C-alpha positions as CSV (number, residue, x, y, z in Angstrom):
1,M,-23.3,10.5,-1.7
2,A,-22.8,6.8,-0.9
3,E,-21.9,6.1,2.7
4,L,-18.6,4.3,3.3
5,S,-18.7,1.2,5.5
6,P,-15.7,0.2,7.6
7,Q,-13.5,-2.6,6.1
8,S,-11.8,-5.4,7.9
9,P,-8.0,-4.9,8.2
10,L,-5.9,-6.6,5.6
11,S,-2.6,-8.4,5.9
12,I,0.3,-7.7,3.5
13,G,-0.3,-11.1,1.9
14,E,-4.0,-10.4,1.4
15,A,-3.2,-7.1,-0.2
16,E,-0.7,-8.7,-2.5
17,E,-3.2,-11.3,-3.6
18,L,-5.9,-8.7,-4.3
19,L,-3.5,-6.6,-6.3
20,D,-1.7,-9.4,-8.2
21,G,-1.5,-8.7,-11.9
22,L,-2.9,-5.2,-11.6
23,P,-0.8,-2.1,-12.7
24,V,1.1,-0.4,-9.9
25,V,1.4,3.4,-9.9
26,P,4.1,5.2,-7.9
27,V,2.4,8.0,-6.0
28,L,4.6,8.8,-3.0
29,S,8.1,9.2,-1.8
30,G,9.4,9.2,1.7
31,S,11.6,7.5,4.2
32,I,11.3,3.8,4.9
33,E,9.8,4.5,8.3
34,E,7.1,6.8,6.8
35,M,6.2,4.2,4.1
36,K,5.9,1.4,6.7
37,R,3.7,3.5,8.9
38,M,1.5,4.6,6.0
39,R,1.2,1.0,4.7
40,A,0.1,-0.2,8.2
41,Q,-2.5,2.6,8.4
42,V,-3.9,1.9,4.9
43,L,-4.0,-1.9,5.5
44,A,-5.7,-1.3,8.9
45,A,-8.4,0.6,7.0
46,G,-9.0,-2.5,4.8
47,I,-7.5,-0.9,1.7
48,P,-5.1,-3.1,-0.3
49,V,-1.7,-1.4,-0.9
50,L,1.7,-2.4,-2.0
51,M,4.7,-0.3,-1.2
52,G,8.2,-0.8,-2.5
53,C,11.2,0.8,-4.1
54,P,11.5,0.9,-7.9
55,P,14.6,-0.7,-9.5
56,G,17.6,1.6,-9.2
57,A,16.0,4.0,-6.7
58,G,18.3,5.6,-4.2
59,K,21.4,5.0,-6.3
60,G,23.2,7.8,-7.8
């Protein structure tokens, strides 16, 4: 099994650049605070991530 090496933390802007034009797949739901905390943890690990709310979510 390949050994994982630590990655440098990413900023939101760097993650957006890395993921620009790639398909985005919804995988989680939760409160805004939970999503912000998870995004910070993932970026700190050097993994590009985008989190947002799909159009029309939360209405109804």
